[in-house]
C-alpha positions as CSV (number, residue, x, y, z in Angstrom):
1,X,-7.7,-29.4,15.6
2,X,-6.6,-26.0,17.2
3,X,-8.7,-24.4,19.5
4,X,-8.5,-20.8,17.3
5,X,-10.1,-23.0,14.1
6,X,-12.6,-24.4,15.9
7,X,-14.1,-21.2,16.8
8,X,-13.8,-19.4,13.1
9,X,-14.8,-20.4,9.6
10,X,-11.2,-19.6,8.5
11,X,-12.0,-20.7,4.8
12,X,-15.2,-18.0,4.8
13,X,-13.1,-14.8,6.4
14,X,-10.2,-15.6,3.4
15,X,-12.5,-15.6,1.1
16,X,-14.1,-12.5,1.3
17,X,-10.8,-11.3,2.4
18,X,-9.8,-12.9,-1.1
19,X,-12.0,-10.3,-2.9
20,X,-11.4,-7.3,-0.7
21,X,-7.7,-7.3,-1.5
22,X,-8.4,-7.9,-5.5
23,X,-8.8,-4.1,-5.1
24,X,-5.1,-4.0,-4.3
25,X,-4.3,-6.3,-7.0
26,X,-6.1,-3.2,-8.8
27,X,-4.1,-1.0,-7.9
28,X,-0.9,-2.7,-8.4
29,X,-1.9,-3.9,-11.9
30,X,-3.9,0.0,-12.7
31,X,-0.7,2.3,-11.6
32,X,1.7,0.0,-13.1
33,X,0.5,-0.6,-16.6
34,X,1.9,2.4,-17.4
35,X,4.9,1.4,-17.3
36,X,4.7,-0.2,-20.3
37,X,2.5,2.4,-22.3
38,X,4.5,5.5,-21.8
39,X,6.8,4.6,-24.4
40,X,4.3,3.9,-27.8
41,X,1.9,6.3,-26.0
42,X,4.2,9.1,-26.2
43,X,5.4,8.7,-30.1
44,X,1.1,8.6,-30.7
45,X,0.5,11.4,-29.1
46,X,3.9,12.8,-30.2
47,X,4.5,14.2,-26.6
48,X,6.8,16.3,-24.9
49,X,9.7,15.4,-22.1
50,X,7.0,17.5,-19.8
51,X,4.0,16.2,-20.8
52,X,5.5,12.5,-20.6
53,X,6.0,13.3,-16.8
54,X,2.9,14.1,-16.7
55,X,1.6,11.0,-18.5
56,X,3.0,9.5,-15.8
57,X,2.3,11.4,-13.0
58,X,-1.1,13.0,-12.9
59,X,-2.5,9.4,-11.5
60,X,-1.0,10.6,-7.8
61,X,-3.1,13.6,-7.5
62,X,-5.6,11.4,-8.4
63,X,-4.6,9.1,-5.7
64,X,-4.3,11.3,-2.9
65,X,-7.9,13.1,-3.9
66,X,-9.8,9.3,-3.3
67,X,-7.2,8.9,-0.1
68,X,-9.1,11.6,1.2
69,X,-12.6,11.1,0.1
70,X,-12.3,7.4,0.8
71,X,-12.9,8.3,4.7
72,X,-15.8,9.7,4.3
73,X,-17.3,7.1,1.5
74,X,-16.4,4.3,3.6
75,X,-18.2,5.8,7.2
76,X,-21.1,7.5,4.7
77,X,-22.8,4.1,2.0
78,X,-19.6,1.0,3.9
79,X,-17.3,-0.6,3.0
80,X,-18.9,-2.8,0.4
81,X,-20.2,-0.5,-1.9
82,X,-16.9,1.9,-1.8
83,X,-15.6,-1.5,-2.7
84,X,-18.4,-1.4,-6.1
85,X,-18.2,2.0,-6.6
86,X,-13.9,2.0,-6.6
87,X,-14.9,-0.5,-9.6
88,X,-17.0,1.0,-11.0
89,X,-14.1,3.6,-11.5
90,X,-11.5,1.5,-12.5
91,X,-13.6,0.4,-15.4
92,X,-14.7,3.7,-16.7
93,X,-10.9,4.6,-15.8
94,X,-9.3,1.1,-18.4
95,X,-12.5,2.5,-21.2
96,X,-11.2,6.2,-21.0
97,X,-7.7,5.6,-21.2
98,X,-7.9,2.5,-23.5
99,X,-9.9,4.7,-26.2
100,X,-8.6,7.6,-25.5
101,X,-9.2,10.4,-28.8
102,X,-7.1,12.9,-27.7
103,X,-4.2,12.9,-24.7
104,X,-6.1,15.9,-22.6
105,X,-8.5,12.7,-22.2
106,X,-6.5,10.3,-21.4
107,X,-5.0,12.6,-18.3
108,X,-8.8,12.7,-17.2
109,X,-9.7,9.1,-17.4
110,X,-6.2,7.9,-15.8
111,X,-7.0,10.1,-13.4
112,X,-10.1,9.3,-12.8
113,X,-8.3,5.7,-12.3
114,X,-6.1,7.2,-10.1
115,X,-9.4,8.0,-7.4
116,X,-10.0,4.4,-7.7
117,X,-6.7,3.7,-7.1
118,X,-6.3,6.1,-3.5
119,X,-9.9,4.5,-2.5
120,X,-9.0,1.0,-3.0
121,X,-6.0,1.3,-0.9
122,X,-7.9,2.3,1.7
123,X,-11.0,1.1,1.7
124,X,-9.4,-2.5,1.3
125,X,-7.4,-2.7,4.1
126,X,-10.4,-1.6,6.3
127,X,-12.2,-4.1,5.3
128,X,-10.4,-6.7,5.9
129,X,-8.6,-5.1,9.0
130,X,-12.5,-5.6,10.1
131,X,-13.5,-8.9,8.8
132,X,-10.5,-10.7,10.2
133,X,-10.4,-12.4,13.3
134,X,-7.4,-10.6,15.3
135,X,-5.6,-14.1,15.2
136,X,-5.3,-13.9,11.8
137,X,-5.7,-9.9,11.1
138,X,-2.2,-9.9,10.2
139,X,-2.0,-12.5,7.0
140,X,-5.1,-11.6,6.1
141,X,-4.1,-7.9,5.4
142,X,-0.8,-9.4,3.9
143,X,-3.0,-10.6,0.9
144,X,-4.0,-6.8,0.2
145,X,0.0,-6.7,-0.4
146,X,0.3,-9.9,-2.0
147,X,-2.5,-8.8,-4.6
148,X,-0.9,-5.3,-5.0
149,X,2.4,-7.0,-6.1
150,X,1.0,-9.8,-7.6
151,X,-1.3,-6.8,-9.7
152,X,2.1,-5.1,-10.8
153,X,3.6,-8.7,-11.9
154,X,0.6,-9.9,-14.0
155,X,0.8,-6.3,-15.9
156,X,4.2,-6.6,-16.7
157,X,3.8,-10.1,-18.7
158,X,0.8,-9.1,-20.5
159,X,2.4,-6.1,-21.9
160,X,5.6,-7.9,-22.6
161,X,3.1,-10.5,-24.2
162,X,1.5,-7.5,-25.9
163,X,4.7,-6.4,-27.0
164,X,6.5,-9.3,-27.9
165,X,7.2,-9.4,-31.5
166,X,5.0,-6.6,-32.3
167,X,6.7,-3.6,-34.7
168,X,6.7,-0.4,-32.8
169,X,4.4,1.7,-35.8
170,X,2.0,-1.0,-33.9
171,X,2.3,-0.5,-30.8
172,X,3.1,3.7,-31.4
173,X,-0.7,2.6,-32.8
174,X,-2.6,0.3,-31.5
175,X,-0.4,-1.8,-29.1
176,X,-0.4,0.9,-25.9
177,X,-3.8,0.7,-25.9
178,X,-4.3,-2.5,-25.9
179,X,-2.0,-2.8,-22.7
180,X,-4.2,-0.4,-20.9
181,X,-7.7,-2.1,-21.8
182,X,-6.2,-5.3,-20.9
183,X,-7.1,-4.5,-17.3
184,X,-11.4,-4.4,-18.5
185,X,-11.2,-8.0,-16.9
186,X,-10.1,-7.6,-12.8
187,X,-12.4,-5.0,-13.2
188,X,-14.8,-6.3,-13.5
189,X,-14.2,-9.4,-12.5
190,X,-14.3,-7.5,-9.1
191,X,-17.1,-6.0,-9.9
192,X,-19.2,-9.2,-9.8
193,X,-17.4,-10.5,-6.9
194,X,-17.6,-7.0,-5.0
195,X,-21.3,-8.5,-4.9
196,X,-21.1,-11.6,-3.0
197,X,-19.6,-10.5,0.1
198,X,-21.2,-9.1,3.3
199,X,-21.0,-5.2,5.0
200,X,-18.3,-5.5,7.5
201,X,-20.2,-5.8,10.9
202,X,-18.6,-3.0,12.8
203,X,-19.3,-0.5,10.3
204,X,-23.0,-2.3,10.5
205,X,-22.8,-1.9,14.4
206,X,-21.6,2.0,13.4
207,X,-24.8,3.2,12.3
208,X,-27.5,1.4,14.3
209,X,-28.0,-2.0,11.9
210,X,-26.5,-5.3,14.6
211,X,-28.6,-7.8,13.4
212,X,-26.1,-7.4,10.4
213,X,-23.8,-7.2,11.9
214,X,-24.1,-10.2,14.8
215,X,-25.3,-12.4,11.5
216,X,-22.0,-11.5,9.7
217,X,-20.3,-12.5,12.8
218,X,-22.5,-15.3,12.9
219,X,-20.7,-16.4,10.3
220,X,-16.9,-16.1,9.9
221,X,-17.1,-17.6,13.3
222,X,-20.5,-19.3,16.0
223,X,-23.1,-17.8,17.3
224,X,-21.9,-17.7,21.3
225,X,-18.9,-16.3,20.0
226,X,-20.4,-13.6,17.7
227,X,-22.4,-12.4,20.1
228,X,-19.1,-12.2,22.6
229,X,-17.3,-9.8,19.8
230,X,-21.0,-8.1,19.0
231,X,-21.5,-7.1,22.9
232,X,-17.2,-5.7,22.6
233,X,-17.6,-3.4,19.6
234,X,-21.0,-2.3,21.1
235,X,-19.5,-1.0,24.6
236,X,-16.4,0.3,22.3
237,X,-18.7,2.2,20.4
238,X,-20.4,3.6,23.4
239,X,-16.9,4.5,25.2
240,X,-16.9,6.7,22.1
241,X,-20.2,8.1,22.2
242,X,-20.0,9.2,25.9
243,X,-17.0,10.4,24.9
244,X,-18.6,13.0,22.9
245,X,-17.0,11.5,19.8
246,X,-19.1,11.4,16.4
247,X,-18.2,9.0,13.3
248,X,-19.2,11.9,11.1
249,X,-16.7,14.6,12.6
250,X,-13.2,13.9,13.8
251,X,-11.9,16.2,15.6
252,X,-8.0,16.8,15.1
253,X,-7.5,16.8,19.8
254,X,-4.4,14.8,21.5
255,X,-6.0,11.3,21.1
256,X,-6.1,11.8,17.4
257,X,-3.6,13.2,16.7
258,X,-1.5,10.0,19.2
259,X,-2.8,8.0,16.1
260,X,-2.6,10.0,13.5
261,X,1.0,10.5,13.8
262,X,2.0,6.6,14.0
263,X,-0.4,6.4,10.9
264,X,1.2,8.9,8.4
265,X,4.5,8.8,9.7
266,X,4.8,4.6,8.9
267,X,2.9,5.6,5.6
268,X,4.9,8.1,4.8
269,X,8.3,6.1,6.2
270,X,7.2,3.5,3.7
271,X,8.0,5.4,0.1
272,X,10.9,6.9,1.7
273,X,13.1,4.5,2.2
274,X,12.9,4.8,-1.6
275,X,10.7,1.4,-3.5
276,X,9.3,3.1,-5.4
277,X,12.5,4.8,-6.7
278,X,13.8,1.3,-7.9
279,X,10.5,0.0,-9.1
280,X,9.8,3.6,-11.2
281,X,13.8,4.1,-12.3
282,X,15.1,1.0,-11.9
283,X,16.7,0.4,-15.3
284,X,17.8,4.5,-14.6
285,X,19.2,3.3,-10.9
286,X,21.7,0.3,-12.6
287,X,22.8,2.2,-15.7
288,X,24.8,4.0,-13.3
289,X,26.6,0.5,-12.7
290,X,25.7,-0.9,-17.0
291,X,26.1,0.5,-19.8
292,X,23.8,-2.3,-21.6
293,X,19.5,-1.3,-21.2
294,X,18.7,-4.1,-22.2
295,X,20.8,-6.3,-18.7
296,X,19.6,-3.7,-16.0
297,X,15.9,-3.5,-17.5
298,X,17.3,-8.1,-16.5
299,X,17.6,-6.7,-13.6
300,X,14.7,-4.7,-12.4
301,X,12.7,-7.9,-13.0
302,X,14.7,-10.1,-10.6
303,X,14.0,-7.2,-7.9
304,X,10.5,-6.6,-8.3
305,X,10.3,-10.6,-8.1
306,X,12.0,-11.0,-4.8
307,X,9.9,-8.5,-3.6
308,X,7.0,-10.6,-4.2
309,X,8.9,-13.3,-2.5
310,X,8.7,-11.1,0.4
311,X,5.6,-10.6,0.8
312,X,5.1,-14.1,0.6
313,X,7.5,-14.9,3.1
314,X,6.3,-12.1,5.4
315,X,2.6,-13.5,5.6
316,X,3.8,-16.4,7.3
317,X,6.1,-14.4,10.0
318,X,3.7,-11.4,10.9
319,X,1.3,-13.3,13.1
320,X,4.7,-14.7,14.3
321,X,7.1,-13.0,14.8
322,X,5.0,-9.5,15.2
323,X,4.2,-6.3,13.8
324,X,7.1,-4.7,15.3
325,X,9.5,-5.9,15.3
326,X,9.1,-7.2,12.0
327,X,9.4,-2.8,11.1
328,X,12.6,-2.9,13.0
329,X,14.1,-6.4,11.8
330,X,13.4,-4.1,8.2
331,X,14.1,-0.9,8.8
332,X,18.4,-1.8,9.9
333,X,18.4,-4.3,7.0
334,X,17.2,-2.3,4.6
335,X,19.6,0.4,5.6
336,X,22.4,-1.9,6.1
337,X,21.3,-3.6,2.2
338,X,21.4,0.6,0.6
339,X,24.1,0.8,2.4
340,X,26.5,-2.2,0.9
341,X,24.9,-0.3,-2.6
342,X,26.1,2.7,-2.1
343,X,29.4,1.8,-1.1
344,X,29.9,-0.2,-4.2
345,X,28.4,3.3,-6.6
346,X,30.6,5.3,-4.4
347,X,33.9,3.1,-5.9
348,X,32.1,1.8,-9.3
349,X,32.4,-1.0,-8.9
350,X,30.3,-2.6,-11.8
351,X,27.7,-5.9,-12.4
352,X,26.0,-8.0,-10.6
353,X,27.7,-7.6,-7.0
354,X,27.1,-3.9,-7.1
355,X,22.7,-5.1,-7.1
356,X,23.5,-7.9,-3.9
357,X,22.3,-5.0,-2.3
358,X,19.4,-3.8,-4.0
359,X,18.0,-7.3,-4.0
360,X,18.7,-8.3,-0.2
361,X,16.3,-5.1,0.5
362,X,13.7,-6.0,-2.0
363,X,13.6,-9.5,-0.5
364,X,13.3,-7.4,3.6
365,X,11.3,-4.9,2.1
366,X,8.5,-7.1,0.5
367,X,8.5,-9.1,4.0
368,X,8.6,-6.2,6.3
369,X,7.5,-2.3,5.5
370,X,6.4,-3.5,2.5
371,X,3.4,-4.9,3.8
372,X,3.4,-4.8,7.9
373,X,3.0,-1.1,7.2
374,X,-0.4,-2.0,5.4
375,X,-1.7,-4.3,8.4
376,X,-0.8,-1.5,11.4
377,X,-2.4,1.4,9.5
378,X,-6.1,-0.8,8.9
379,X,-5.7,-2.5,12.5
380,X,-3.8,1.3,14.2
381,X,-6.8,3.4,14.7
382,X,-10.3,2.8,16.6
383,X,-13.8,2.3,14.1
384,X,-15.4,5.6,14.6
385,X,-11.4,7.1,13.2
386,X,-10.4,3.8,11.1
387,X,-11.6,4.9,7.9
388,X,-10.5,8.3,8.3
389,X,-7.2,7.7,9.4
390,X,-6.5,5.0,7.0
391,X,-7.3,8.3,4.4
392,X,-4.9,10.3,5.6
393,X,-2.2,7.9,6.1
394,X,-2.6,7.1,2.6
395,X,-2.6,10.3,1.4
396,X,0.5,10.5,2.9
397,X,1.7,7.6,1.6
398,X,0.9,8.7,-2.5
399,X,2.3,12.2,-1.3
400,X,5.9,10.8,0.2
401,X,5.9,8.9,-3.4
402,X,5.2,12.2,-4.8
403,X,8.0,13.8,-3.9
404,X,10.4,11.3,-3.9
405,X,10.2,10.2,-7.7
406,X,9.9,13.9,-8.6
407,X,13.2,14.3,-6.4
408,X,15.1,11.1,-7.8
409,X,15.4,12.6,-11.4
410,X,17.1,15.7,-10.4
411,X,19.6,13.9,-7.9
412,X,20.1,11.0,-10.2
413,X,21.2,14.1,-13.3
414,X,22.5,16.2,-11.2
415,X,26.0,16.9,-12.5
416,X,27.9,17.8,-9.2
417,X,25.6,15.1,-7.1
418,X,26.7,12.8,-10.1
419,X,30.0,12.9,-10.2
420,X,30.7,13.5,-6.4
421,X,29.0,10.3,-5.5
422,X,28.7,8.4,-8.5
423,X,24.8,7.7,-9.0
424,X,24.3,6.5,-5.1
425,X,23.5,10.0,-3.5
426,X,19.8,8.7,-2.9
427,X,20.8,5.6,-1.7
428,X,22.8,7.7,0.8
429,X,19.7,9.9,2.1
430,X,17.7,6.6,1.6
431,X,19.4,4.4,4.0
432,X,19.3,7.7,6.5
433,X,15.6,7.6,6.2
434,X,15.6,3.5,7.1
435,X,18.0,4.5,10.6
436,X,15.1,7.1,11.1
437,X,12.4,4.8,10.2
438,X,13.9,2.1,13.0
439,X,14.4,5.3,15.7
440,X,10.1,6.0,15.1
441,X,9.4,2.6,15.3
442,X,11.2,1.9,18.8
443,X,9.5,5.0,20.4
444,X,6.0,5.4,18.9
445,X,4.8,1.9,17.9
446,X,3.5,-0.7,20.2
447,X,3.2,-4.2,19.3
448,X,-0.5,-4.9,18.0
449,X,-0.1,-8.6,17.0
450,X,-3.0,-10.9,18.6
451,X,-4.9,-7.3,20.4
452,X,-8.2,-6.8,18.9
453,X,-9.4,-3.9,17.7
454,X,-11.7,-2.5,20.1
455,X,-9.0,-2.9,23.0
456,X,-6.2,-0.8,19.8
457,X,-6.7,2.1,21.1
458,X,-6.0,1.8,25.0
459,X,-3.6,-0.3,23.4
460,X,-1.8,2.0,21.8
461,X,-2.7,5.1,24.6
462,X,-0.8,2.6,27.3
463,X,2.1,2.3,25.4
464,X,2.3,6.4,25.0
465,X,1.9,7.0,28.8
466,X,4.1,4.2,29.1
467,X,6.7,6.1,26.7
468,X,5.5,9.2,28.4
469,X,6.5,8.6,31.9
470,X,10.1,6.6,30.8
471,X,10.7,9.9,29.7
472,X,10.2,11.8,32.4
473,X,12.2,9.7,34.2
474,X,15.4,9.2,31.9
475,X,15.3,13.2,32.3
476,X,14.4,13.3,35.9
477,X,17.9,11.3,36.8
């Protein structure tokens, strides 16, 4: 048995991380369930095109609100209770949207679900980062993204089974309600399972519950190692208190801005490379190279499946290759794949060749940016700033998502851009964004593999200082 295996109760760690990661499954399920329900729902409520767009996009407002309050909530009531609260929001949203008597009620409950998505997208990775040993943190954090993409696949399959052989009339009257209501079962299961996981030992230490923290750490590893880790956490928090930093108020000074720049930048680039355009508008994008909607939808299914495969592959690499290396490879690889796809669009290439680049992009994105970003922003913040920093970062991710999702139809339907670039202009922008993300990671992000959470702050600050010294020396020479 390996030394690290003897020191940690990996089965227990993975079990509680898996429960927390179910928040990611509900995140993926609830955010994607509308894809199958939107057409019959629009017919049921007789929505205008603007209202149809609002039925999809309103959830993002709730997501941003949830992200921005998640840090305060997780620090105030704890990580575990925040996850329980998230499950309650999901259950209320599912029942409210499925039984909504009118469109206004539907929007309000869908927005409530967005708040739950926002909180889950912050608290779930925070919890996993705080309970997983450093040697397994990357793989444990990847479980969140696996559950998220798995939730998307699950909801696509569920929607398909509900709609299969159903008449358009039944779908418009009742079918869409069954699609939305299908999330009730996983929501209730999440609510039940979360009740059995322990509170984060780092949060317990943060609020002075040292014995509870020690009990959890002992369950995760062994008494000797647990006391050592607890001492590290206490020393880290003591140093922060000596610097006048409290968890109740996050001050925007030079130190915190360094971490917020990294977290917000990584989260934004996660969206600015165009991943959600393919997820939300895949068939619309692919109609530029095929005139068959059924073929476009079939290709989109394969795109989603390849991202899922990429996430599974990345899980085995993240703690071996490292976070920074995977992100750098992902940025350059994504730029090449997107540029290849742009060229096929520009020259009007039809058929499977036109989407080979997108297949490569989805596989590569899933293995790198799709899951590594969640790990890094979950581990890079100091304990006092982790929940709030995650909130700001994931909030920025959702804002970037909204901007990209809203601008894509405008670019794709613009007559001049369509005539000049043959539907490939968005791909050109995403290629440029991928190259910019490579520079961002290369210039600012240190490798975080194998660094303890308590040593992360100094590790990042030392990297920034070295980069600054190197830049100064280069300028002077």
